[in-house]
N, C-alpha and C positions, 0 to 999 in steps of 0.2 A: 512803542512810539508809532504814531500814525504816519502815513505816507506824506502828508502835507508837512509835518514837522521834520521828517527826514529830508525832504526837498529843501526846506528852509535852512536846515543844518548844512546841507551841501554848499549853499551859497556862502555861508560864513567860513566854512573850511576852505572853499575854493579861493576866497580872497586872502586868507591867512597864508596858504601855500604859495599863491602867486606872489605875495609880498616877500616871502622868504627866498623864493627862487630868483626874483628880480634883484634882491639884495646880493645873492650869490654871484649873479652875472656882473653887477656893478663893482663888486670887490675884485673879481678876477679878470673880467674882460673876455671870458671864454665864450666862443660862439656855440659850443656844445651846451653850456649852461644856459645860454640865451635860448637855444632851441627847446630846452626843458621848460623854461619860463613861458615861451610862446604857447606851448601845449597847455599850460595852466590857465592861460587866458580863455582857451576853449572850455576848460572845466567850469569857469565862472559863468560864461555865456550859456552853456548847456544846462547848468544848474537852474538858471532862471527859466529856461525853456521847459525843463522838467517840471518845475513848480507850477507853471501855467497849465501845462498839459494834464497834470494830476488833478488840479483844481477843476478843470473842464470835465475830465473823465468821471469825476465823482458826482457830477450833476445828475439828477434823476431824468428818466425819459420824459420827453414832452411831445407836443403835437408835431413839431418839425423833425424830431429825432425819436421816434417811437421805440427804437431798439437801444436807446441810451447813447452816451458819448464816449464809450469805452475806447474807441480807436484813437482818441486824441493822444494817448500815450505813445502809440506807434509813430505818429507824426513827429513827436518830440525826439524819439530815438533816431528817426531818419535824419532830422536836422542835426543831431549830435554827430552822426557819422559824416555828414557833409562838411560840418565845421572842422572836424578832425582832419579831413582830407585837405581843407583849405590851409590849416595850420602847417601841415606837412609841406605844402608848396612854399609857404613863407620860410620855413626852415631850409629848404633846398636853396632858396635865394640867398640867405645869409651864409650858408656853407660855401656857395660858389664864390662869393666875394672874399671870404676868408681863405679859400684855396688860392686865389690870385695874390693875396698878400697876408701870409700867416703872421700872427702876432705872438709875442712872448707874454705869457700869462702873469698877471699881478696877484700877489698874495693868494696863491691857489688853495692852500690848506684851509684858510679861514672860510673861503667861499664854499669849499667842499663840505665843511662841517655844517654850514647853514643849509646847504642843499640836502644833506642827509637828514637833518631835522624835519625838513618839509616832506621828505620821502616817507619817514616813519608816520607822520600825521596822515598822509595820503593812504598808506597801507592799512592803517587801522580803520579809517573811514570807509575804504573800499569794502572791507570785510563786513562792516555794519550794513552798507547799502545792499550788497548782494544777498546776505542772509535774510535781512528783513524784507527786501524787495521780493525774493522768492516766496517767503512766507505769506506776503500780502498780495502776491501775483501781480506785481507792478512792473511791466516791461521797461518803463522809463527809469525807475530806480536801479533795476538790474543792469541796464545799458550804461547808466552813469557809473555804477560800481565797476563794471568790466573795463570801462575806459580808464578809471583810476588805477586798476591793476596794471594796465598797459603803461600808464604814466609811471608807476612804481618801478616796473621792470626797466623802462628806458632810463629812469633816473639812476638806477643801480649801474646800468651800462655806461652812462655818462660819467659818473663818478669814477668808475674803474678806468675808463679811457683817459680822463684828465690826469689821474694819478700816473698812468703809464706815460703820458706826454711829458709830465713834469720830471719823471725819473730819467727818461731817455733823452729829453730835450728835443724830441721830434715834434715840433709844434704843428706840423701838418696833420698830426693825429686828431687835433681838436676839430677842424672842419670835417675831416673824414668821419669822425664819430657823429657829428651833427647830421651828416647825410644818412648814416645808418639809422639814426633815431627817426628821421623823416620817413624812411622806407618802412620802418616798423609801425609807426602810427598811421601811415597810409594804408597798410594792410588791415590794421585794427578798424579804421574808419569804414573801409569797404565791407568788412565783415558785419559791422553793426547795421549798415544800410541794408545789406542782403537779408539779415534776420528780421529787421523791422518791416521790410517790404513783404515778406512772407505772411506776416500778421495782417497787413493791409489787404492782402489777397485772399483773406478768409481761409487760411491754411487749417487743416484738420488737426485735432489734438494728437499727441504722440501715440504710437502703437500700444504702449503700456497703459496709458489712460483709457484708450478706446477699449482695450481688453477688459479693464476693470468695469467700464460702463456696461459692456455686454453681459458680464457676470451678474451685475446688480439687476439688470432687466430680467435675465433668465431666472433669477431667484425669486422674483415677484410676479411671475406669470400665472400663478394659480388662478384659474377662472378665465384665462385667455388661451387661445390656440397657438399663437406665435406672435412675434414682432419681426418686422422686416424694414428694409430701406432706411437703416440707421445712418444718420449724417451728423457730423459735428463740425464746429469751427470755434476758434477762440478770438476774442477781441479784448485786449488788455486783461483785466482781472476776470472778465466774464467768459463763460464757456456756453455755447449754444448747442443744444441737443434736440434733434427731432427724429421721429420714426413713426411707422404705421403699426397699429395694434389690432390684430385680428381676433374677434370674439364670435362666439356662437350666435346664430340668429335668434336664439331664445333669450339672450342676455338683455335685460332691461337697460334703459338709459341710466337709471340710478346705479345699477350694478357696474356698468361700464365706467361711470364717473368715479365711483369708489375705487375701482381697480386702478384708474389713471392716477388718482390722488396717492394711492399706496406706492406706485412706482415712482412718482415724482418725489415723494418724501424720502425714499431710499436713495435716489440719485442725489438729492440735496445733502444727505448725510455724507455722501462720498465727495461731492463738489459743492461747496457752500454757495458759490456764485453762479451755479448752473441755471440757464434759462431753457426751460423744457417745453416742447410742443409735441403732443401725441395726437395722431389722427386715427380714430377708431373706424374699423372696417368690418363688414360681414365676412363670414367664413369662405365665400366663394372668391374672395380676394387673396387667398393664401398664396404665398410664394415659398419656394424651398431653397432657392439659390441665395445663400448668405443670410437665411432667416435665423432668428433666435427662437429656439424651441424650449418650452418649459423643462426645467431640470427634473 
């Protein structure tokens, strides 16, 4: 399934879950279940944002964006984190008013069953988004999936707390639980914003991926003296790699070009969406600090 289809699916799932959770709140009057429903409104809004971002990110490079539109997905993830934080503030507001005037819950078990059905749907879809998003290297889908995981965990906590409130008749537990939900999603939103901003700041690939890149380059250096000044950054599904390649002064332009093509092909076998730039240099430009030497 393509990233676009997954993003569209998130919109439909978001509306379905929102409807079920709103029904659960309407049946019970629980502010904790209301907090759960408010978080689902964020799911719907961010699903739309993710769809737009993925559509923009898939556009090819143009004159105004020669490096492509890959970072659009990071903007979507940042927006999602901000909206999660906003939802948390709304929940705090509802919890405060309920603390001031606790209410007896109506038909709690019926509402809880409806809420649990929504939670199961969310859990299954979160698994689909995270697994497929990682496979397709889509930060927007992965962020959406992680948000849904948080939603699932808070829903489980909400259901458990409401059951405890019904059993003990301590109705103050309902707004207390809503406040805990708000704290949890506030932490989740801040984490998503932090991770997305790192992508916007051209963060390098992970140490494990960088080590794999170095090994591939080293294995293909036959005909070159060394490679050095390796740099990487990631933007959405794309990974940018650039380095300097030192060759003998006797190497022809044709031979250097063939060598670069061989290294690029090997790197693309490792990373399909890699964007590679190689700067060829003569032997007097050799460096030994951090250089990649032929194996």
